[in-house]
SEMARNU-571832 format. One record per atom (N, C-alpha, C, CB): residue number from 1; residue in three letters; x, y, z; chain. Coordinates in pm, whole numbers, plus 50000, padded with zeros to 5 digits. Last residue first. Glycine has a CB too. Example, Ala and Ser with C-alpha at 12.3 -4.5 7.8 and 13.67 -1.06 7.14 Angstrom:
residues 2
(2 "SER" (51285 49775 50708) "A")
(2 "SER" (51367 49894 50714) "A")
(2 "SER" (51290 50003 50787) "A")
(2 "SER" (51408 49940 50572) "A")
(1 "ALA" (51319 49431 50780) "A")
(1 "ALA" (51230 49550 50780) "A")
(1 "ALA" (51320 49670 50780) "A")
(1 "ALA" (51131 49553 50905) "A")
//
This chain:
residues 133
(133 "ARG" (76757 14123 89471) "A")
(133 "ARG" (76730 13980 89444) "A")
(133 "ARG" (76821 13928 89337) "A")
(133 "ARG" (76587 13959 89402) "A")
(132 "PRO" (76949 14333 89688) "A")
(132 "PRO" (76875 14307 89563) "A")
(132 "PRO" (76855 14157 89544) "A")
(132 "PRO" (76950 14366 89440) "A")
(131 "ARG" (76904 14435 90022) "A")
(131 "ARG" (76965 14337 89930) "A")
(131 "ARG" (76883 14323 89804) "A")
(131 "ARG" (76979 14202 89998) "A")
(130 "ALA" (76778 14589 90206) "A")
(130 "ALA" (76862 14658 90107) "A")
(130 "ALA" (76920 14563 90004) "A")
(130 "ALA" (76974 14731 90177) "A")
(129 "SER" (76651 14428 90384) "A")
(129 "SER" (76567 14506 90294) "A")
(129 "SER" (76647 14575 90185) "A")
(129 "SER" (76488 14610 90373) "A")
(128 "ILE" (76867 14313 90523) "A")
(128 "ILE" (76781 14227 90441) "A")
(128 "ILE" (76699 14310 90344) "A")
(128 "ILE" (76689 14142 90529) "A")
(127 "ARG" (76986 14532 90652) "A")
(127 "ARG" (77063 14447 90562) "A")
(127 "ARG" (76972 14368 90470) "A")
(127 "ARG" (77153 14352 90641) "A")
(126 "GLY" (76781 14635 90810) "A")
(126 "GLY" (76836 14715 90701) "A")
(126 "GLY" (76912 14631 90601) "A")
(126 "GLY" (76927 14822 90757) "A")
(125 "CYS" (76749 14424 90992) "A")
(125 "CYS" (76638 14465 90906) "A")
(125 "CYS" (76690 14543 90786) "A")
(125 "CYS" (76537 14550 90984) "A")
(124 "GLY" (77003 14429 91114) "A")
(124 "GLY" (76956 14309 91045) "A")
(124 "GLY" (76844 14342 90948) "A")
(124 "GLY" (76908 14205 91145) "A")
(123 "ARG" (77003 14683 91230) "A")
(123 "ARG" (77101 14650 91125) "A")
(123 "ARG" (77056 14529 91046) "A")
(123 "ARG" (77238 14625 91187) "A")
(122 "ILE" (76794 14649 91414) "A")
(122 "ILE" (76786 14752 91311) "A")
(122 "ILE" (76882 14721 91198) "A")
(122 "ILE" (76818 14890 91371) "A")
(121 "GLY" (76897 14439 91571) "A")
(121 "GLY" (76772 14423 91498) "A")
(121 "GLY" (76758 14524 91386) "A")
(121 "GLY" (76654 14436 91592) "A")
(120 "TYR" (77122 14563 91677) "A")
(120 "TYR" (77139 14444 91595) "A")
(120 "TYR" (77014 14423 91510) "A")
(120 "TYR" (77167 14319 91682) "A")
(119 "LEU" (76996 14758 91833) "A")
(119 "LEU" (77080 14798 91719) "A")
(119 "LEU" (77102 14682 91624) "A")
(119 "LEU" (77214 14853 91769) "A")
(118 "ARG" (76871 14594 92021) "A")
(118 "ARG" (76790 14681 91935) "A")
(118 "ARG" (76870 14722 91812) "A")
(118 "ARG" (76742 14805 92012) "A")
(117 "ALA" (77095 14479 92141) "A")
(117 "ALA" (77001 14393 92070) "A")
(117 "ALA" (76913 14476 91977) "A")
(117 "ALA" (76913 14314 92170) "A")
(116 "ASN" (77214 14699 92262) "A")
(116 "ASN" (77287 14632 92153) "A")
(116 "ASN" (77195 14537 92076) "A")
(116 "ASN" (77407 14555 92210) "A")
(115 "ARG" (77009 14762 92453) "A")
(115 "ARG" (77045 14855 92346) "A")
(115 "ARG" (77118 14784 92232) "A")
(115 "ARG" (77134 14968 92402) "A")
(114 "ARG" (76755 14523 92530) "A")
(114 "ARG" (76892 14573 92549) "A")
(114 "ARG" (76932 14657 92430) "A")
(114 "ARG" (76992 14456 92570) "A")
(113 "PRO" (76412 14620 92566) "A")
(113 "PRO" (76517 14543 92498) "A")
(113 "PRO" (76654 14605 92524) "A")
(113 "PRO" (76489 14535 92345) "A")
(112 "PRO" (76311 14700 92908) "A")
(112 "PRO" (76312 14724 92762) "A")
(112 "PRO" (76419 14637 92697) "A")
(112 "PRO" (76336 14875 92729) "A")
(111 "ARG" (76186 14456 93142) "A")
(111 "ARG" (76285 14555 93100) "A")
(111 "ARG" (76267 14583 92952) "A")
(111 "ARG" (76431 14506 93130) "A")
(110 "ASP" (75859 14415 93268) "A")
(110 "ASP" (75964 14371 93177) "A")
(110 "ASP" (76058 14487 93146) "A")
(110 "ASP" (75903 14316 93046) "A")
(109 "GLY" (75811 14493 93621) "A")
(109 "GLY" (75774 14495 93479) "A")
(109 "GLY" (75889 14444 93393) "A")
(109 "GLY" (75735 14638 93436) "A")
(108 "GLY" (75909 14506 93879) "A")
(108 "GLY" (75841 14384 93837) "A")
(108 "GLY" (75796 14382 93692) "A")
(108 "GLY" (75726 14363 93922) "A")
(107 "SER" (76067 14713 93956) "A")
(107 "SER" (75925 14722 93992) "A")
(107 "SER" (75844 14603 93943) "A")
(107 "SER" (75866 14850 93937) "A")
(106 "GLN" (76316 14651 93850) "A")
(106 "GLN" (76298 14648 93996) "A")
(106 "GLN" (76153 14655 94039) "A")
(106 "GLN" (76374 14762 94058) "A")
(105 "ASP" (76242 14446 93557) "A")
(105 "ASP" (76304 14559 93626) "A")
(105 "ASP" (76272 14553 93775) "A")
(105 "ASP" (76256 14694 93565) "A")
(104 "ARG" (76321 14124 93412) "A")
(104 "ARG" (76229 14216 93482) "A")
(104 "ARG" (76308 14330 93546) "A")
(104 "ARG" (76148 14141 93591) "A")
(103 "GLY" (76432 14026 93077) "A")
(103 "GLY" (76424 14019 93223) "A")
(103 "GLY" (76328 14122 93280) "A")
(103 "GLY" (76562 14037 93284) "A")
(102 "PRO" (76430 14019 92796) "A")
(102 "PRO" (76531 14099 92865) "A")
(102 "PRO" (76531 14092 93018) "A")
(102 "PRO" (76514 14240 92826) "A")
(101 "TYR" (76412 13764 92562) "A")
(101 "TYR" (76348 13815 92683) "A")
(101 "TYR" (76453 13889 92766) "A")
(101 "TYR" (76283 13700 92766) "A")
(100 "CYS" (76539 13867 92238) "A")
(100 "CYS" (76536 13779 92355) "A")
(100 "CYS" (76463 13846 92471) "A")
(100 "CYS" (76679 13740 92398) "A")
(99 "PHE" (76543 14059 92040) "A")
(99 "PHE" (76502 13925 92001) "A")
(99 "PHE" (76486 13830 92120) "A")
(99 "PHE" (76603 13868 91905) "A")
(98 "GLY" (76404 14379 92034) "A")
(98 "GLY" (76500 14291 92098) "A")
(98 "GLY" (76453 14149 92071) "A")
(98 "GLY" (76515 14319 92252) "A")
(97 "MET" (76205 14440 91870) "A")
(97 "MET" (76319 14532 91870) "A")
(97 "MET" (76435 14468 91943) "A")
(97 "MET" (76282 14667 91937) "A")
(96 "GLY" (76097 14130 91717) "A")
(96 "GLY" (76097 14230 91823) "A")
(96 "GLY" (76213 14325 91804) "A")
(96 "GLY" (76105 14163 91960) "A")
(95 "MET" (75890 14010 91450) "A")
(95 "MET" (76020 14028 91514) "A")
(95 "MET" (76006 14133 91623) "A")
(95 "MET" (76129 14070 91411) "A")
(94 "ILE" (75713 13824 91216) "A")
(94 "ILE" (75710 13883 91351) "A")
(94 "ILE" (75853 13891 91403) "A")
(94 "ILE" (75620 13801 91448) "A")
(93 "ALA" (75515 13813 90922) "A")
(93 "ALA" (75647 13803 90983) "A")
(93 "ALA" (75642 13876 91117) "A")
(93 "ALA" (75759 13864 90889) "A")
(92 "VAL" (75261 13648 90755) "A")
(92 "VAL" (75291 13740 90865) "A")
(92 "VAL" (75431 13710 90918) "A")
(92 "VAL" (75184 13727 90979) "A")
(91 "ARG" (75273 13475 90533) "A")
(91 "ARG" (75177 13586 90534) "A")
(91 "ARG" (75211 13692 90639) "A")
(91 "ARG" (75038 13533 90559) "A")
(90 "SER" (75453 13280 90572) "A")
(90 "SER" (75451 13337 90438) "A")
(90 "SER" (75355 13456 90429) "A")
(90 "SER" (75413 13231 90335) "A")
(89 "GLU" (75398 13191 90828) "A")
(89 "GLU" (75515 13278 90807) "A")
(89 "GLU" (75522 13337 90668) "A")
(89 "GLU" (75640 13200 90834) "A")
(88 "ASP" (75113 13184 90992) "A")
(88 "ASP" (75161 13143 90860) "A")
(88 "ASP" (75275 13239 90822) "A")
(88 "ASP" (75044 13144 90751) "A")
(87 "TYR" (75000 13279 91222) "A")
(87 "TYR" (75127 13208 91235) "A")
(87 "TYR" (75178 13147 91103) "A")
(87 "TYR" (75113 13098 91336) "A")
(86 "PHE" (74765 13395 91122) "A")
(86 "PHE" (74861 13479 91194) "A")
(86 "PHE" (74998 13410 91203) "A")
(86 "PHE" (74809 13510 91335) "A")
(85 "THR" (74627 13172 91022) "A")
(85 "THR" (74677 13275 90930) "A")
(85 "THR" (74786 13358 90996) "A")
(85 "THR" (74562 13367 90883) "A")
(84 "GLU" (74571 13038 91267) "A")
(84 "GLU" (74643 12971 91159) "A")
(84 "GLU" (74703 13073 91061) "A")
(84 "GLU" (74548 12875 91085) "A")
(83 "ARG" (74420 13228 91415) "A")
(83 "ARG" (74550 13183 91463) "A")
(83 "ARG" (74635 13119 91352) "A")
(83 "ARG" (74531 13083 91577) "A")
(82 "ASP" (74275 13480 91199) "A")
(82 "ASP" (74267 13363 91285) "A")
(82 "ASP" (74409 13318 91320) "A")
(82 "ASP" (74187 13248 91216) "A")
(81 "LEU" (74254 13833 91207) "A")
(81 "LEU" (74323 13715 91159) "A")
(81 "LEU" (74300 13598 91254) "A")
(81 "LEU" (74474 13742 91142) "A")
(80 "GLY" (74185 14093 91272) "A")
(80 "GLY" (74088 14011 91199) "A")
(80 "GLY" (74151 13887 91139) "A")
(80 "GLY" (74023 14093 91090) "A")
(79 "LEU" (74336 14253 91431) "A")
(79 "LEU" (74378 14239 91292) "A")
(79 "LEU" (74278 14162 91206) "A")
(79 "LEU" (74512 14171 91286) "A")
(78 "TRP" (74205 14220 91677) "A")
(78 "TRP" (74215 14354 91617) "A")
(78 "TRP" (74248 14346 91468) "A")
(78 "TRP" (74321 14437 91689) "A")
(77 "LEU" (74252 13943 91712) "A")
(77 "LEU" (74115 13994 91703) "A")
(77 "LEU" (74116 14131 91635) "A")
(77 "LEU" (74051 14004 91843) "A")
(76 "ARG" (74530 13940 91734) "A")
(76 "ARG" (74467 13869 91622) "A")
(76 "ARG" (74323 13916 91602) "A")
(76 "ARG" (74471 13716 91647) "A")
(75 "LEU" (74552 14087 91975) "A")
(75 "LEU" (74610 14138 91851) "A")
(75 "LEU" (74546 14072 91730) "A")
(75 "LEU" (74762 14116 91850) "A")
(74 "ARG" (74425 13911 92158) "A")
(74 "ARG" (74371 14045 92135) "A")
(74 "ARG" (74423 14101 92002) "A")
(74 "ARG" (74409 14140 92251) "A")
(73 "ASP" (74599 13692 92145) "A")
(73 "ASP" (74457 13674 92115) "A")
(73 "ASP" (74394 13808 92080) "A")
(73 "ASP" (74382 13610 92236) "A")
(72 "GLY" (74834 13818 92231) "A")
(72 "GLY" (74824 13767 92095) "A")
(72 "GLY" (74680 13743 92052) "A")
(72 "GLY" (74902 13639 92082) "A")
(71 "SER" (74770 13866 92495) "A")
(71 "SER" (74796 13982 92408) "A")
(71 "SER" (74789 13940 92261) "A")
(71 "SER" (74934 14045 92441) "A")
(70 "ARG" (74748 13604 92592) "A")
(70 "ARG" (74627 13686 92577) "A")
(70 "ARG" (74649 13807 92489) "A")
(70 "ARG" (74577 13732 92713) "A")
(69 "ASP" (74987 13427 92381) "A")
(69 "ASP" (74927 13462 92511) "A")
(69 "ASP" (74803 13547 92486) "A")
(69 "ASP" (75030 13538 92601) "A")
(68 "ASP" (75197 13427 92188) "A")
(68 "ASP" (75129 13305 92229) "A")
(68 "ASP" (75070 13323 92369) "A")
(68 "ASP" (75227 13184 92226) "A")
(67 "PHE" (75359 13613 92058) "A")
(67 "PHE" (75218 13645 92084) "A")
(67 "PHE" (75136 13520 92117) "A")
(67 "PHE" (75158 13716 91964) "A")
(66 "SER" (75588 13377 91918) "A")
(66 "SER" (75550 13516 91948) "A")
(66 "SER" (75399 13530 91965) "A")
(66 "SER" (75598 13610 91838) "A")
(65 "LEU" (75717 13093 92048) "A")
(65 "LEU" (75611 13139 91958) "A")
(65 "LEU" (75564 13278 92001) "A")
(65 "LEU" (75492 13040 91956) "A")
(64 "GLY" (75877 12978 92236) "A")
(64 "GLY" (75939 13012 92108) "A")
(64 "GLY" (75840 13067 92006) "A")
(64 "GLY" (76008 12892 92051) "A")
(63 "THR" (75799 12914 92495) "A")
(63 "THR" (75738 12842 92384) "A")
(63 "THR" (75808 12864 92250) "A")
(63 "THR" (75594 12882 92372) "A")
(62 "GLU" (75961 13075 92667) "A")
(62 "GLU" (75940 12932 92695) "A")
(62 "GLU" (75894 12856 92572) "A")
(62 "GLU" (75837 12916 92806) "A")
(61 "HIS" (75946 13327 92550) "A")
(61 "HIS" (76077 13266 92570) "A")
(61 "HIS" (76062 13115 92591) "A")
(61 "HIS" (76150 13331 92691) "A")
(60 "VAL" (75672 13366 92572) "A")
(60 "VAL" (75731 13352 92438) "A")
(60 "VAL" (75869 13289 92448) "A")
(60 "VAL" (75740 13490 92367) "A")
(59 "ARG" (75660 13390 92852) "A")
(59 "ARG" (75588 13281 92784) "A")
(59 "ARG" (75644 13257 92643) "A")
(59 "ARG" (75437 13312 92775) "A")
(58 "THR" (75817 13622 92899) "A")
(58 "THR" (75860 13492 92951) "A")
(58 "THR" (75789 13376 92880) "A")
(58 "THR" (75832 13484 93101) "A")
(57 "GLY" (75823 13814 92589) "A")
(57 "GLY" (75803 13796 92732) "A")
(57 "GLY" (75844 13655 92775) "A")
(57 "GLY" (75656 13822 92769) "A")
(56 "PRO" (76030 13977 92341) "A")
(56 "PRO" (75951 13864 92389) "A")
(56 "PRO" (75936 13865 92541) "A")
(56 "PRO" (76015 13732 92345) "A")
(55 "ALA" (75980 14329 92281) "A")
(55 "ALA" (76070 14215 92308) "A")
(55 "ALA" (75983 14100 92356) "A")
(55 "ALA" (76182 14252 92414) "A")
(54 "GLN" (75804 14494 92106) "A")
(54 "GLN" (75915 14543 92189) "A")
(54 "GLN" (76018 14434 92211) "A")
(54 "GLN" (75862 14595 92325) "A")
(53 "SER" (75742 14404 91758) "A")
(53 "SER" (75704 14422 91898) "A")
(53 "SER" (75824 14474 91977) "A")
(53 "SER" (75652 14288 91959) "A")
(52 "ILE" (75631 14432 91443) "A")
(52 "ILE" (75750 14454 91524) "A")
(52 "ILE" (75704 14488 91665) "A")
(52 "ILE" (75840 14568 91464) "A")
(51 "ILE" (75510 14249 91180) "A")
(51 "ILE" (75474 14301 91311) "A")
(51 "ILE" (75603 14312 91392) "A")
(51 "ILE" (75369 14208 91384) "A")
(50 "LEU" (75453 14276 90847) "A")
(50 "LEU" (75561 14261 90945) "A")
(50 "LEU" (75516 14327 91073) "A")
(50 "LEU" (75697 14323 90893) "A")
(49 "LEU" (75286 14131 90581) "A")
(49 "LEU" (75270 14204 90707) "A")
(49 "LEU" (75388 14172 90797) "A")
(49 "LEU" (75136 14168 90777) "A")
(48 "ARG" (75342 13972 90370) "A")
(48 "ARG" (75293 14107 90340) "A")
(48 "ARG" (75279 14193 90465) "A")
(48 "ARG" (75159 14099 90268) "A")
(47 "ALA" (75612 13753 90307) "A")
(47 "ALA" (75509 13800 90402) "A")
(47 "ALA" (75472 13945 90372) "A")
(47 "ALA" (75559 13786 90548) "A")
(46 "GLU" (75825 13671 90154) "A")
(46 "GLU" (75701 13705 90084) "A")
(46 "GLU" (75590 13754 90177) "A")
(46 "GLU" (75653 13586 90007) "A")
(45 "PRO" (76031 13601 90332) "A")
(45 "PRO" (76042 13725 90253) "A")
(45 "PRO" (75912 13766 90186) "A")
(45 "PRO" (76148 13708 90148) "A")
(44 "ARG" (75884 13498 90643) "A")
(44 "ARG" (75939 13464 90511) "A")
(44 "ARG" (75945 13594 90431) "A")
(44 "ARG" (75852 13354 90437) "A")
(43 "GLY" (75916 13445 91000) "A")
(43 "GLY" (75865 13508 90879) "A")
(43 "GLY" (75935 13456 90755) "A")
(43 "GLY" (75879 13658 90888) "A")
(42 "ARG" (76036 13525 91326) "A")
(42 "ARG" (75972 13435 91232) "A")
(42 "ARG" (75923 13513 91111) "A")
(42 "ARG" (75854 13359 91300) "A")
(41 "VAL" (76227 13512 91624) "A")
(41 "VAL" (76195 13584 91500) "A")
(41 "VAL" (76133 13482 91406) "A")
(41 "VAL" (76324 13652 91435) "A")
(40 "ILE" (76394 13519 91919) "A")
(40 "ILE" (76266 13484 91860) "A")
(40 "ILE" (76241 13574 91739) "A")
(40 "ILE" (76150 13499 91965) "A")
(39 "PRO" (76675 13387 92085) "A")
(39 "PRO" (76623 13486 91989) "A")
(39 "PRO" (76497 13435 91919) "A")
(39 "PRO" (76730 13521 91884) "A")
(38 "ARG" (76750 13327 92371) "A")
(38 "ARG" (76662 13249 92284) "A")
(38 "ARG" (76599 13348 92186) "A")
(38 "ARG" (76552 13170 92368) "A")
(37 "PRO" (76991 13335 92630) "A")
(37 "PRO" (76946 13379 92498) "A")
(37 "PRO" (76854 13279 92431) "A")
(37 "PRO" (77065 13405 92408) "A")
(36 "GLY" (76876 13339 92976) "A")
(36 "GLY" (76964 13300 92867) "A")
(36 "GLY" (76910 13345 92733) "A")
(36 "GLY" (76985 13150 92865) "A")
(35 "LEU" (76724 13452 93164) "A")
(35 "LEU" (76681 13319 93119) "A")
(35 "LEU" (76770 13267 93006) "A")
(35 "LEU" (76535 13323 93073) "A")
(34 "PRO" (76856 13698 93205) "A")
(34 "PRO" (76829 13610 93318) "A")
(34 "PRO" (76787 13468 93279) "A")
(34 "PRO" (76722 13670 93403) "A")
(33 "LEU" (77125 13822 93023) "A")
(33 "LEU" (76987 13773 93011) "A")
(33 "LEU" (76957 13671 93120) "A")
(33 "LEU" (76963 13711 92872) "A")
(32 "GLU" (77391 13891 93023) "A")
(32 "GLU" (77297 13982 93088) "A")
(32 "GLU" (77152 13934 93087) "A")
(32 "GLU" (77303 14115 93020) "A")
(31 "ALA" (77530 13700 92878) "A")
(31 "ALA" (77569 13722 93018) "A")
(31 "ALA" (77468 13808 93093) "A")
(31 "ALA" (77706 13786 93024) "A")
(30 "ALA" (77415 13723 92615) "A")
(30 "ALA" (77396 13604 92699) "A")
(30 "ALA" (77424 13629 92846) "A")
(30 "ALA" (77484 13493 92650) "A")
(29 "CYS" (77411 13904 92408) "A")
(29 "CYS" (77371 13951 92541) "A")
(29 "CYS" (77363 13838 92644) "A")
(29 "CYS" (77236 14021 92533) "A")
(28 "LEU" (77497 13753 92181) "A")
(28 "LEU" (77556 13881 92214) "A")
(28 "LEU" (77529 13924 92358) "A")
(28 "LEU" (77505 13985 92120) "A")
(27 "ARG" (77433 13528 92050) "A")
(27 "ARG" (77455 13513 92194) "A")
(27 "ARG" (77516 13641 92251) "A")
(27 "ARG" (77546 13391 92224) "A")
(26 "CYS" (77248 13417 91769) "A")
(26 "CYS" (77309 13528 91843) "A")
(26 "CYS" (77317 13498 91994) "A")
(26 "CYS" (77229 13658 91820) "A")
(25 "ALA" (77112 13237 91617) "A")
(25 "ALA" (77238 13191 91678) "A")
(25 "ALA" (77303 13298 91767) "A")
(25 "ALA" (77336 13148 91569) "A")
(24 "ARG" (76902 13382 91511) "A")
(24 "ARG" (76871 13274 91605) "A")
(24 "ARG" (76994 13220 91676) "A")
(24 "ARG" (76801 13162 91532) "A")
(23 "ILE" (77046 13552 91336) "A")
(23 "ILE" (76972 13607 91450) "A")
(23 "ILE" (76947 13499 91554) "A")
(23 "ILE" (76837 13668 91403) "A")
(22 "GLU" (77144 13362 91153) "A")
(22 "GLU" (77236 13447 91229) "A")
(22 "GLU" (77168 13504 91353) "A")
(22 "GLU" (77290 13560 91140) "A")
(21 "ASP" (76903 13261 91048) "A")
(21 "ASP" (76995 13171 91120) "A")
(21 "ASP" (77092 13251 91206) "A")
(21 "ASP" (77072 13082 91022) "A")
(20 "ILE" (76811 13495 90922) "A")
(20 "ILE" (76732 13433 91029) "A")
(20 "ILE" (76820 13341 91113) "A")
(20 "ILE" (76611 13355 90970) "A")
(19 "LEU" (77019 13528 90730) "A")
(19 "LEU" (76993 13630 90831) "A")
(19 "LEU" (76915 13572 90949) "A")
(19 "LEU" (76916 13747 90770) "A")
(18 "ARG" (76989 13293 90577) "A")
(18 "ARG" (77115 13320 90649) "A")
(18 "ARG" (77095 13422 90759) "A")
(18 "ARG" (77224 13369 90551) "A")
(17 "ALA" (76732 13335 90473) "A")
(17 "ALA" (76756 13220 90562) "A")
(17 "ALA" (76885 13240 90641) "A")
(17 "ALA" (76764 13089 90480) "A")
(16 "PHE" (76786 13558 90309) "A")
(16 "PHE" (76692 13568 90420) "A")
(16 "PHE" (76715 13456 90521) "A")
(16 "PHE" (76548 13563 90369) "A")
(15 "ASP" (76962 13450 90122) "A")
(15 "ASP" (77002 13566 90204) "A")
(15 "ASP" (76915 13575 90328) "A")
(15 "ASP" (76992 13696 90121) "A")
(14 "ASP" (76795 13248 90012) "A")
(14 "ASP" (76920 13212 90081) "A")
(14 "ASP" (76967 13325 90172) "A")
(14 "ASP" (77028 13178 89980) "A")
(13 "ASP" (76593 13393 89890) "A")
(13 "ASP" (76558 13307 90002) "A")
(13 "ASP" (76683 13269 90082) "A")
(13 "ASP" (76486 13181 89953) "A")
(12 "SER" (76705 13729 89818) "A")
(12 "SER" (76690 13587 89785) "A")
(12 "SER" (76651 13510 89911) "A")
(12 "SER" (76823 13530 89724) "A")
(11 "THR" (76524 14037 89786) "A")
(11 "THR" (76621 13951 89853) "A")
(11 "THR" (76599 13806 89813) "A")
(11 "THR" (76612 13966 90005) "A")
(10 "ARG" (76325 14176 89661) "A")
(10 "ARG" (76452 14244 89685) "A")
(10 "ARG" (76558 14155 89746) "A")
(10 "ARG" (76429 14360 89773) "A")
(9 "GLN" (76094 14040 89649) "A")
(9 "GLN" (76146 14086 89521) "A")
(9 "GLN" (76283 14151 89537) "A")
(9 "GLN" (76048 14185 89458) "A")
(8 "SER" (76034 13998 89912) "A")
(8 "SER" (76071 13880 89833) "A")
(8 "SER" (76123 13919 89695) "A")
(8 "SER" (75951 13788 89818) "A")
(7 "LEU" (75953 14251 89987) "A")
(7 "LEU" (76082 14202 90035) "A")
(7 "LEU" (76129 14084 89951) "A")
(7 "LEU" (76074 14163 90183) "A")
(6 "LEU" (75801 14413 89704) "A")
(6 "LEU" (75795 14324 89819) "A")
(6 "LEU" (75936 14284 89860) "A")
(6 "LEU" (75711 14199 89788) "A")
(5 "PRO" (75865 14753 89611) "A")
(5 "PRO" (75867 14610 89583) "A")
(5 "PRO" (75860 14530 89713) "A")
(5 "PRO" (75993 14572 89504) "A")
(4 "ALA" (75625 15011 89682) "A")
(4 "ALA" (75761 14957 89697) "A")
(4 "ALA" (75757 14808 89667) "A")
(4 "ALA" (75817 14983 89841) "A")
(3 "ASN" (75391 15131 89438) "A")
(3 "ASN" (75421 15062 89564) "A")
(3 "ASN" (75565 15014 89565) "A")
(3 "ASN" (75324 14942 89586) "A")
(2 "PRO" (75432 15450 89272) "A")
(2 "PRO" (75415 15304 89274) "A")
(2 "PRO" (75449 15246 89410) "A")
(2 "PRO" (75502 15238 89166) "A")
(1 "MET" (75242 15739 89297) "A")
(1 "MET" (75369 15677 89334) "A")
(1 "MET" (75350 15526 89340) "A")
(1 "MET" (75421 15734 89471) "A")
//
């Protein structure tokens, strides 16, 4: 069975840029987010690796850089990637099931991504992967 075409072979740079801009401009959950909206997503259509996480934490919300903490150090070690390669958007794309920090629950842990944010992410992914070049 042949390999599936790369995302860059199925979508134009303009389509991808529009989707990223739309995600970054989203304010769908603004009223429910304790730190306000700051959608975090990065990557380019030609990236060969897509990492999908649960949702950004407080540090990612502050810095705007996914996995900019000890968990990122561990993930890069597991993947065998240095920091420069990991943050090269043409090689690694990163998105969460929720694009914004969802806040803390009553026991002090991070809340799961908001349902409408997860659905938005799924629809966004489907839209970009289904587009012909």
